[in-house]
C-alpha positions in Angstrom: 2.8 2.1 -24.8 0.5 -0.9 -24.8 1.1 -1.5 -28.5 4.8 -1.4 -28.0 4.7 -4.0 -25.1 2.0 -6.3 -26.6 4.4 -8.6 -28.5 6.1 -9.6 -25.3 4.7 -12.3 -23.1 2.5 -11.0 -20.3 -0.5 -12.0 -18.2 -2.7 -9.8 -20.5 -1.5 -11.2 -23.8 -1.0 -15.0 -23.8 -2.4 -17.9 -25.8 -5.0 -18.4 -23.0 -6.0 -14.7 -23.0 -5.9 -13.1 -19.6 -3.8 -15.5 -17.6 -3.8 -14.1 -14.0 -4.3 -15.2 -10.4 -8.0 -14.7 -10.4 -8.6 -15.3 -6.7 -6.3 -12.3 -5.8 -7.7 -10.2 -8.7 -11.3 -10.9 -7.6 -10.5 -10.1 -4.0 -8.9 -6.8 -4.8 -11.6 -5.8 -7.3 -14.2 -6.5 -4.7 -12.4 -4.2 -2.3 -12.1 -1.5 -5.0 -15.8 -1.9 -5.7 -16.7 -1.6 -2.0 -14.4 1.5 -1.8 -16.1 3.2 -4.7 -19.5 2.6 -3.1 -18.4 3.8 0.3 -16.7 6.9 -1.0 -19.8 7.7 -3.0 -21.9 7.4 0.2 -19.5 8.8 2.8 -18.6 12.0 0.8 -22.0 13.2 -0.3 -22.5 15.8 2.5 -19.0 17.3 2.5 -18.9 17.3 -1.3 -22.2 19.1 -1.5 -21.0 21.9 0.8 -17.3 22.1 -0.3 -17.8 21.6 -4.1 -21.4 22.2 -4.8 -22.0 18.7 -6.0 -22.7 15.6 -3.8 -20.9 13.4 -6.5 -17.7 15.5 -6.6 -15.5 13.1 -4.6 -17.1 10.0 -6.2 -16.3 11.3 -9.7 -12.7 12.1 -8.7 -12.3 8.7 -7.0 -13.6 7.0 -10.2 -11.1 8.9 -12.3 -8.3 7.9 -9.9 -9.5 4.3 -10.2 -9.4 4.4 -14.0 -5.9 5.8 -13.8 -4.9 3.1 -11.4 -6.3 0.3 -13.6 -4.5 1.8 -16.6 -1.2 2.0 -14.7 -1.8 -1.6 -13.5 -2.2 -2.7 -17.2 1.1 -1.2 -18.1 2.9 -2.7 -15.1 1.5 -6.2 -15.9 3.5 -6.1 -19.2 6.8 -5.1 -17.7 9.1 -8.1 -16.8 10.3 -8.3 -13.2 13.8 -8.4 -14.5 13.4 -4.8 -15.7 12.3 -3.7 -12.2 15.3 -5.5 -10.7 17.7 -3.9 -13.2 16.5 -0.4 -12.6 15.9 -0.7 -8.8 18.7 1.8 -7.9 17.1 4.3 -10.3 13.8 3.9 -8.6 15.4 4.5 -5.2 16.9 7.7 -6.5 13.5 8.7 -7.8 12.0 8.0 -4.4 14.6 10.2 -2.7 14.1 13.0 -5.2 10.3 13.0 -4.7 10.6 13.1 -0.9 13.0 16.0 -1.2 10.9 17.9 -3.7 7.8 17.7 -1.5 9.6 19.6 1.2 10.6 22.4 -1.1 8.3 25.5 -0.5 6.4 26.3 -3.7 6.5 22.7 -4.9 5.1 20.8 -1.9 1.5 21.6 -0.8 0.7 21.9 2.8 -2.6 20.4 4.0 -3.6 20.3 7.7 0.0 21.2 8.7 1.8 18.5 6.7 3.8 18.9 3.5 2.9 15.5 1.9 1.7 16.4 -1.5 3.1 17.7 -4.8 0.4 19.6 -6.8 -0.2 19.0 -10.5 -3.1 21.3 -11.3 -6.3 19.8 -9.9 -4.5 16.7 -8.6 -2.1 16.1 -5.8 0.6 13.3 -5.8 1.7 11.9 -2.5 5.4 10.9 -2.8 5.4 8.7 0.3 3.0 6.3 -1.4 5.4 5.9 -4.4 8.5 5.8 -2.3 7.3 2.9 -0.2 6.9 0.7 -3.3 10.2 1.8 -4.8 12.0 1.0 -1.5 10.5 -2.5 -1.5 11.8 -3.1 -5.0 15.3 -1.8 -4.2 15.5 -3.8 -1.0 14.4 -7.0 -2.8 17.2 -6.5 -5.4 19.6 -5.9 -2.5 18.6 -9.1 -0.7 19.2 -11.0 -3.9 22.6 -9.4 -4.6 23.8 -9.7 -1.0 22.0 -12.8 0.2 24.9 -14.5 1.9 26.2 -11.2 3.3 22.8 -10.4 4.8 22.5 -13.9 6.4 26.1 -14.2 7.7 27.5 -10.7 8.6 26.6 -7.6 10.5 27.6 -5.5 7.5 25.1 -7.0 5.2 22.4 -6.4 7.9 23.3 -2.7 8.5 23.8 -1.6 4.9 20.1 -1.4 4.0 19.7 1.1 6.9 22.1 3.5 5.2 19.2 3.9 2.7 16.2 3.3 5.0 17.1 5.8 7.8 17.6 8.9 5.6 14.3 8.0 3.8 12.5 7.7 7.2 14.0 11.0 8.2 12.5 12.7 5.1 9.1 11.1 5.8 9.3 12.4 9.4 10.1 15.9 8.1 6.7 16.1 6.3 5.7 14.8 8.9 4.3 11.4 8.0 4.8 9.1 11.0 2.4 6.4 9.8 4.1 6.0 6.4 7.4 5.8 8.2 6.2 3.0 10.5 4.7 1.0 7.6 7.8 1.3 5.4 10.2 0.4 8.2 7.9 -2.5 9.3 7.8 -3.9 5.8 11.5 -3.6 5.4 12.2 -5.3 8.7 9.9 -8.2 7.6 11.7 -8.5 4.3 15.1 -8.6 6.1 13.8 -11.3 8.4 12.4 -13.4 5.5 15.7 -12.8 3.6 17.6 -14.7 6.3 18.6 -12.2 9.0 19.4 -14.2 12.2 17.0 -14.0 15.1 19.4 -12.2 17.4 20.0 -9.4 14.9 16.3 -9.2 14.0 15.5 -8.9 17.7 18.0 -6.2 18.1 16.5 -4.3 15.2 13.0 -4.6 16.7 14.3 -3.3 20.1 16.0 -0.3 18.4 12.8 0.4 16.4 10.6 0.4 19.6 13.1 2.7 21.2 13.1 5.0 18.2 9.3 5.1 18.3 9.3 6.0 22.0 11.8 8.8 21.4 9.8 10.2 18.4 6.6 10.1 20.5 8.3 12.0 23.4 9.8 14.7 21.1 6.5 15.8 19.5 3.7 17.1 21.8 0.9 16.2 19.4 2.1 12.6 19.1 2.2 12.3 22.9 -1.3 13.8 23.2 -2.7 11.3 20.6 -1.1 8.5 22.6 -2.7 9.6 25.8 -6.1 10.5 24.2 -6.8 7.2 22.5 -6.7 5.3 25.8 -9.7 7.3 27.0 -11.2 9.5 24.3 -14.3 10.1 26.3 -12.3 12.1 28.8 -12.1 14.9 26.2 -14.8 13.9 23.8 -15.3 17.4 22.4 -11.5 18.1 22.2 -8.6 15.8 21.4 -10.8 12.7 21.6 -13.6 14.0 19.3 -12.6 12.2 16.1 -12.3 8.8 17.8 -15.5 9.2 19.9 -17.4 10.0 16.7 -16.0 6.9 15.0 -17.0 4.7 18.0 -20.5 6.2 17.8 -20.6 5.1 14.1 -19.7 1.6 15.0 -22.3 1.5 17.8 -25.0 2.8 15.5 -24.3 0.2 12.9 -25.0 -2.8 15.2 -25.2 -6.1 13.3 -26.7 -5.1 9.9 -26.2 -1.4 9.7 -28.5 1.6 9.2 -28.5 1.1 5.5 -26.3 2.3 2.6 -26.4 6.1 2.4 -28.1 6.5 5.8 -25.1 7.3 7.9 -25.5 10.2 10.4 -21.9 10.5 11.4 -20.8 11.4 7.8 -23.0 14.6 8.2 -20.0 16.6 9.6 -19.9 14.7 12.9 -17.0 12.5 11.9 -14.1 14.4 10.3 -12.3 12.7 7.4 -15.3 10.4 6.9 -14.4 9.6 3.3 -10.6 9.2 3.8 -9.0 8.0 7.1 -12.3 7.0 8.7 -14.2 5.5 5.8 -14.2 2.1 7.6 -16.2 3.7 10.5 -18.9 4.9 8.0 -18.9 1.4 6.4 -19.5 -0.2 9.8 -22.3 2.3 10.5 -24.1 1.7 7.2 -23.4 -2.0 6.6 -23.1 -3.1 10.3 -20.9 -5.6 11.9 -21.6 -8.2 9.1 -20.4 -5.7 6.4 -17.3 -4.7 8.4 -16.3 -8.3 9.1 -16.8 -9.2 5.5 -14.5 -6.4 4.4 -11.9 -7.5 7.0 -12.2 -11.0 5.6 -11.4 -9.7 2.1 -8.4 -7.8 3.5 -7.1 -11.0 5.2 -7.7 -13.0 2.0 -5.8 -10.7 -0.3 -2.9 -10.3 2.2 -2.5 -14.0 2.8 -2.8 -14.6 -0.9 0.0 -12.1 -1.5 2.2 -13.8 1.0 1.6 -17.2 -0.6 2.5 -15.7 -4.0 5.9 -14.8 -2.4 6.2 -18.2 -0.9 5.6 -19.9 -4.3 8.1 -17.7 -6.0 10.7 -18.4 -3.3 10.1 -22.2 -3.8 10.7 -21.6 -7.5 14.0 -19.9 -6.7 12.7 -16.6 -8.0 14.0 -14.7 -5.0 13.6 -11.1 -6.3 10.0 -11.8 -7.1 9.5 -13.5 -3.7 10.9 -10.5 -1.7 8.9 -8.0 -3.7 5.7 -10.0 -3.0 6.6 -10.2 0.7 7.2 -6.5 0.9 4.0 -5.5 -0.9 2.0 -7.9 1.3 3.4 -6.4 4.5 2.8 -2.8 3.2 -0.9 -3.8 2.8 -1.0 -5.6 6.1 0.6 -2.7 7.9 -1.8 -0.1 6.5 -4.8 -2.4 7.1 -3.9 -3.0 10.7 -3.1 0.6 11.5 -6.1 2.2 9.8 -8.6 -0.3 11.2 -6.9 -0.1 14.6 -7.3 3.6 14.6 -11.0 3.4 13.5 -11.9 1.1 16.4 -9.7 2.8 19.0 -7.0 0.2 19.4 -4.3 2.6 18.1 -3.7 6.3 18.4 -5.3 8.5 15.6 -3.0 8.5 12.6 -3.5 9.8 9.1 -3.1 6.6 7.1 -5.4 5.6 4.3 -7.1 2.2 4.1 -5.8 0.4 1.0 -8.3 0.1 -1.9 -11.1 1.8 0.1 -10.1 5.3 1.2 -10.4 8.4 -1.0 -6.9 9.4 -2.3 -5.5 9.3 -5.7 -1.9 8.3 -4.9 -2.9 5.6 -2.5 -5.4 4.1 -5.0 -3.1 4.2 -8.0 -0.3 2.6 -5.9 -2.6 -0.1 -4.7 -3.5 -1.0 -8.3 0.2 -1.0 -9.3 1.0 -3.2 -6.3 -1.7 -5.6 -7.4 -0.3 -5.7 -10.9 3.2 -6.5 -9.6 1.8 -9.4 -7.6 -0.1 -10.7 -10.6 3.0 -10.5 -12.7 5.0 -12.3 -10.0 2.5 -15.1 -9.8 2.3 -15.4 -13.7 6.1 -15.5 -14.1 6.3 -18.1 -11.4 3.9 -20.4 -13.3 5.5 -19.8 -16.8 9.0 -20.2 -18.1 9.8 -16.5 -17.5 12.1 -16.2 -14.6 13.2 -19.8 -14.8 16.9 -20.4 -14.4 16.7 -23.3 -16.9 15.4 -21.4 -19.9 17.1 -19.2 -22.6 15.2 -16.8 -24.9 15.8 -15.4 -28.3 13.8 -13.0 -30.6 11.4 -15.7 -31.8 10.0 -16.2 -28.3 8.6 -12.7 -28.3 6.9 -12.6 -31.6 3.2 -11.6 -31.9 0.8 -14.4 -31.2 3.3 -16.7 -29.5 2.7 -17.8 -26.0 5.2 -18.7 -23.3 4.2 -22.4 -23.6 6.0 -22.6 -27.0 9.5 -21.9 -25.6 11.8 -24.8 -26.1 15.2 -23.4 -25.6 16.1 -25.3 -22.5 19.6 -25.5 -21.2 
């Protein structure tokens, strides 16, 4: 695959070698490195008991990371125009995966939720894939129907013909967190795509009403909402997970108890290497380590938003909307996961991007990073420019994008 794509211009193969947005790349690689270290530390006890080896989850996480980096390498060489051209096919694939995961015998049930499709030793979480595919489809829609979205109610409501059924499929799993993140990112994209303030405010009001109804219709969601306000009222029952996370933060103080010295990971804190890995990080690295990690999250998210802004200024609107959407996916998951860990939000099973254990989440994070790097690269080069034509000679081996001279 790489040999086939190599003759084409890409951030990996240019006259200057690897031509990427290194600040974003460095920030994300730092988060991936922190994630690998923390998974190695947080999972040792549970891995030793469940798998017979304290390095079991660390090795699997490393395999997922290598797969993710390989997928990112391929994505870096695919032109954005290709993603835009096949956006409707990606949407169909997203629907297909979300339907398949609900089929008995295909979807795997874990902790009462049908969120995974099994492939031997590995599980694939369709919701992670679907969120990115929806972002790509919605970006293409906003480009095709830009005036309609900005000026008419029809253009505003049409995306919800796609979004609401997909949200319904996610809720059937159930995956309330993924639904909130996906719909939030879509709403942000519509707003940045030019939806008027009145229509956007109406959309927000309807979304808040829908969340209220969904919370009321499921007893466990209502219980979580009640519990997180005072987890100590039932610290050995429904508030157990949150109280243990808060104990981890308290034990960490300013500089932590030291890497590998967490007490909470020793079966006190459930899901210590997945949803609550940030609590273990705070216990072992302290407030300084936790704030440094949050600063990295803020940096990569803001950088992603700036990449979208730069693409929009270059009139590469599809690229801009994809960048905005991916940035808001990251921001949504960052805020919800960390909010849950510190007790500001009800407990919700949502991974922390780049850090939490989970193959699908990690691979999709790497793919999202590659898309952002590709967007930034095309914005800086002639690819994507409305003023440039190409022919076969522009894509010969060894030629860089700087040599293109076919200007209209």
